[in-house]
C-alpha beads as a LAMMPS data file, in Angstrom:
LAMMPS data file: protein, C-alpha beads

166 atoms
165 bonds

1 atom types
1 bond types

-500.0 500.0 xlo xhi
-500.0 500.0 ylo yhi
-500.0 500.0 zlo zhi

Masses

1 110.0

Atoms # bond

1 1 1 0.000 0.000 0.000
2 1 1 1.345 3.421 -0.969
3 1 1 0.337 6.298 1.272
4 1 1 0.986 9.912 0.425
5 1 1 0.303 13.303 1.925
6 1 1 -0.967 15.909 -0.499
7 1 1 -1.014 19.508 0.728
8 1 1 -0.866 23.078 -0.426
9 1 1 1.170 25.577 1.605
10 1 1 1.657 29.302 1.562
11 1 1 5.146 30.637 0.918
12 1 1 5.491 30.968 4.708
13 1 1 4.614 27.301 5.240
14 1 1 0.974 27.411 6.367
15 1 1 -2.001 25.321 5.257
16 1 1 -4.691 27.703 6.551
17 1 1 -5.106 31.021 8.328
18 1 1 -6.816 29.238 11.217
19 1 1 -9.040 26.331 12.179
20 1 1 -12.122 28.206 11.050
21 1 1 -10.897 28.878 7.504
22 1 1 -13.644 27.747 5.160
23 1 1 -12.157 28.608 1.809
24 1 1 -9.484 27.401 -0.562
25 1 1 -9.742 30.556 -2.702
26 1 1 -6.050 31.219 -2.125
27 1 1 -4.988 28.062 -3.971
28 1 1 -4.390 28.113 -7.717
29 1 1 -6.424 26.352 -10.377
30 1 1 -3.232 24.435 -11.259
31 1 1 -2.978 23.064 -7.721
32 1 1 -6.673 22.162 -7.692
33 1 1 -6.204 20.300 -11.003
34 1 1 -3.160 18.403 -9.687
35 1 1 -5.024 17.526 -6.476
36 1 1 -8.037 16.238 -8.393
37 1 1 -6.001 14.169 -10.848
38 1 1 -3.619 12.674 -8.268
39 1 1 -6.289 11.798 -5.711
40 1 1 -8.503 10.187 -8.359
41 1 1 -5.492 8.048 -9.365
42 1 1 -5.138 6.971 -5.726
43 1 1 -8.830 6.138 -5.425
44 1 1 -9.073 6.949 -1.704
45 1 1 -8.832 10.231 0.187
46 1 1 -8.618 10.539 3.967
47 1 1 -9.347 13.843 5.649
48 1 1 -10.348 15.338 8.959
49 1 1 -13.800 16.770 9.543
50 1 1 -12.690 20.424 9.384
51 1 1 -10.986 19.807 6.050
52 1 1 -14.108 18.048 4.821
53 1 1 -16.199 21.088 5.878
54 1 1 -13.822 23.357 3.931
55 1 1 -14.398 21.278 0.792
56 1 1 -18.090 21.043 1.635
57 1 1 -18.972 17.798 -0.111
58 1 1 -17.620 14.335 -0.867
59 1 1 -15.283 14.469 -3.853
60 1 1 -16.446 12.331 -6.784
61 1 1 -14.386 9.562 -8.346
62 1 1 -12.739 8.411 -5.120
63 1 1 -13.633 6.879 -1.774
64 1 1 -13.924 9.674 0.804
65 1 1 -13.034 8.751 4.396
66 1 1 -13.541 11.421 7.055
67 1 1 -12.200 11.348 10.610
68 1 1 -15.165 12.521 12.689
69 1 1 -17.259 11.693 15.750
70 1 1 -19.055 8.336 15.542
71 1 1 -22.486 9.977 15.376
72 1 1 -21.512 12.107 12.351
73 1 1 -23.269 11.115 9.144
74 1 1 -21.886 12.261 5.809
75 1 1 -23.799 11.128 2.755
76 1 1 -21.354 9.862 0.130
77 1 1 -18.456 9.399 2.568
78 1 1 -17.343 6.960 5.243
79 1 1 -16.792 8.247 8.768
80 1 1 -14.024 6.639 10.821
81 1 1 -12.236 6.802 14.146
82 1 1 -9.835 3.937 13.355
83 1 1 -6.159 4.340 14.145
84 1 1 -4.210 5.051 10.948
85 1 1 -2.613 1.565 10.777
86 1 1 -6.015 -0.096 11.258
87 1 1 -7.603 2.070 8.577
88 1 1 -4.835 1.234 6.105
89 1 1 -5.173 -2.489 6.891
90 1 1 -8.933 -2.255 6.261
91 1 1 -8.385 -0.470 2.937
92 1 1 -5.790 -3.058 1.862
93 1 1 -8.237 -5.834 2.649
94 1 1 -10.775 -4.076 0.417
95 1 1 -8.253 -4.094 -2.449
96 1 1 -7.080 -0.483 -2.478
97 1 1 -3.443 0.098 -3.448
98 1 1 -2.967 3.805 -2.738
99 1 1 -4.304 6.347 -0.227
100 1 1 -4.111 10.144 -0.299
101 1 1 -3.981 11.870 3.082
102 1 1 -5.583 15.260 2.437
103 1 1 -5.475 17.107 5.752
104 1 1 -5.734 18.890 7.999
105 1 1 -2.788 19.092 10.299
106 1 1 -4.144 16.584 12.859
107 1 1 -4.731 13.986 10.145
108 1 1 -1.357 14.656 8.504
109 1 1 0.321 14.330 11.914
110 1 1 -1.473 11.061 12.792
111 1 1 -0.300 9.327 9.622
112 1 1 3.238 10.730 9.673
113 1 1 3.623 9.873 13.351
114 1 1 2.436 6.309 12.652
115 1 1 5.274 5.912 10.130
116 1 1 2.852 5.120 7.295
117 1 1 3.630 7.925 4.828
118 1 1 5.739 7.054 1.778
119 1 1 5.558 10.320 -0.134
120 1 1 4.650 13.996 0.203
121 1 1 3.248 16.171 -2.569
122 1 1 3.635 19.774 -1.451
123 1 1 2.408 22.670 -3.561
124 1 1 3.782 26.095 -2.640
125 1 1 1.517 29.036 -3.492
126 1 1 2.690 32.669 -3.714
127 1 1 0.638 33.730 -0.682
128 1 1 1.709 34.765 2.821
129 1 1 -0.598 34.519 5.861
130 1 1 1.937 35.539 8.529
131 1 1 0.270 33.285 11.102
132 1 1 -1.952 30.261 10.929
133 1 1 -2.048 26.478 10.819
134 1 1 1.062 24.456 10.070
135 1 1 1.236 21.195 8.120
136 1 1 1.838 19.197 11.308
137 1 1 0.498 20.121 14.740
138 1 1 3.015 18.519 17.054
139 1 1 6.613 17.424 17.202
140 1 1 7.533 13.877 16.222
141 1 1 10.706 12.056 15.300
142 1 1 12.251 13.901 12.397
143 1 1 11.761 12.043 9.144
144 1 1 14.258 12.531 6.352
145 1 1 12.871 13.399 2.949
146 1 1 14.363 12.996 -0.506
147 1 1 13.330 15.451 -3.214
148 1 1 12.443 13.352 -6.258
149 1 1 10.576 15.840 -8.447
150 1 1 9.993 19.575 -8.756
151 1 1 7.730 21.339 -11.245
152 1 1 6.238 24.754 -11.835
153 1 1 2.471 24.259 -11.982
154 1 1 1.844 27.791 -13.178
155 1 1 3.641 31.098 -13.364
156 1 1 3.921 31.384 -9.579
157 1 1 3.123 27.932 -8.149
158 1 1 5.622 25.134 -7.463
159 1 1 4.989 21.433 -6.828
160 1 1 7.527 19.460 -4.772
161 1 1 7.475 15.671 -4.534
162 1 1 9.375 14.049 -1.670
163 1 1 9.937 10.415 -0.750
164 1 1 10.042 9.672 2.981
165 1 1 13.342 7.971 3.791
166 1 1 13.032 5.170 6.307

Bonds

1 1 1 2
2 1 2 3
3 1 3 4
4 1 4 5
5 1 5 6
6 1 6 7
7 1 7 8
8 1 8 9
9 1 9 10
10 1 10 11
11 1 11 12
12 1 12 13
13 1 13 14
14 1 14 15
15 1 15 16
16 1 16 17
17 1 17 18
18 1 18 19
19 1 19 20
20 1 20 21
21 1 21 22
22 1 22 23
23 1 23 24
24 1 24 25
25 1 25 26
26 1 26 27
27 1 27 28
28 1 28 29
29 1 29 30
30 1 30 31
31 1 31 32
32 1 32 33
33 1 33 34
34 1 34 35
35 1 35 36
36 1 36 37
37 1 37 38
38 1 38 39
39 1 39 40
40 1 40 41
41 1 41 42
42 1 42 43
43 1 43 44
44 1 44 45
45 1 45 46
46 1 46 47
47 1 47 48
48 1 48 49
49 1 49 50
50 1 50 51
51 1 51 52
52 1 52 53
53 1 53 54
54 1 54 55
55 1 55 56
56 1 56 57
57 1 57 58
58 1 58 59
59 1 59 60
60 1 60 61
61 1 61 62
62 1 62 63
63 1 63 64
64 1 64 65
65 1 65 66
66 1 66 67
67 1 67 68
68 1 68 69
69 1 69 70
70 1 70 71
71 1 71 72
72 1 72 73
73 1 73 74
74 1 74 75
75 1 75 76
76 1 76 77
77 1 77 78
78 1 78 79
79 1 79 80
80 1 80 81
81 1 81 82
82 1 82 83
83 1 83 84
84 1 84 85
85 1 85 86
86 1 86 87
87 1 87 88
88 1 88 89
89 1 89 90
90 1 90 91
91 1 91 92
92 1 92 93
93 1 93 94
94 1 94 95
95 1 95 96
96 1 96 97
97 1 97 98
98 1 98 99
99 1 99 100
100 1 100 101
101 1 101 102
102 1 102 103
103 1 103 104
104 1 104 105
105 1 105 106
106 1 106 107
107 1 107 108
108 1 108 109
109 1 109 110
110 1 110 111
111 1 111 112
112 1 112 113
113 1 113 114
114 1 114 115
115 1 115 116
116 1 116 117
117 1 117 118
118 1 118 119
119 1 119 120
120 1 120 121
121 1 121 122
122 1 122 123
123 1 123 124
124 1 124 125
125 1 125 126
126 1 126 127
127 1 127 128
128 1 128 129
129 1 129 130
130 1 130 131
131 1 131 132
132 1 132 133
133 1 133 134
134 1 134 135
135 1 135 136
136 1 136 137
137 1 137 138
138 1 138 139
139 1 139 140
140 1 140 141
141 1 141 142
142 1 142 143
143 1 143 144
144 1 144 145
145 1 145 146
146 1 146 147
147 1 147 148
148 1 148 149
149 1 149 150
150 1 150 151
151 1 151 152
152 1 152 153
153 1 153 154
154 1 154 155
155 1 155 156
156 1 156 157
157 1 157 158
158 1 158 159
159 1 159 160
160 1 160 161
161 1 161 162
162 1 162 163
163 1 163 164
164 1 164 165
165 1 165 166
């Protein structure tokens, strides 16, 4: 099973202005296109409830799994509270080969901390928030990354692809 984080960051390294941010207007159409294409290839996206609320609906063409309270019902998505390793085992048993971890910082941290992430796709947008939410929300053992690909997605946007070295 291949597991990757896919995220868009500001030039100052933030994924949102705060936990109540309900818009992705600051991200480019090129990043949105890459996100759509890459996550459809994976077939499964995993996201936290706040990230799901930002998107506002299940994304078509892929299995949507949302970390939320057990009583939460989301039509068109599965709700889970499974530990990351247990979720991945369940998805493998169902025949999935790849999973995209799509945020937010708690979800990114859970999967990175569990040692399950193989790759990071990080888009850098030419925006600065000054303060806000970081990619990860707590300290964990430093993981080494290897840059394997870099591409301009548009005039101002850069995509970085890293492998996680184990």
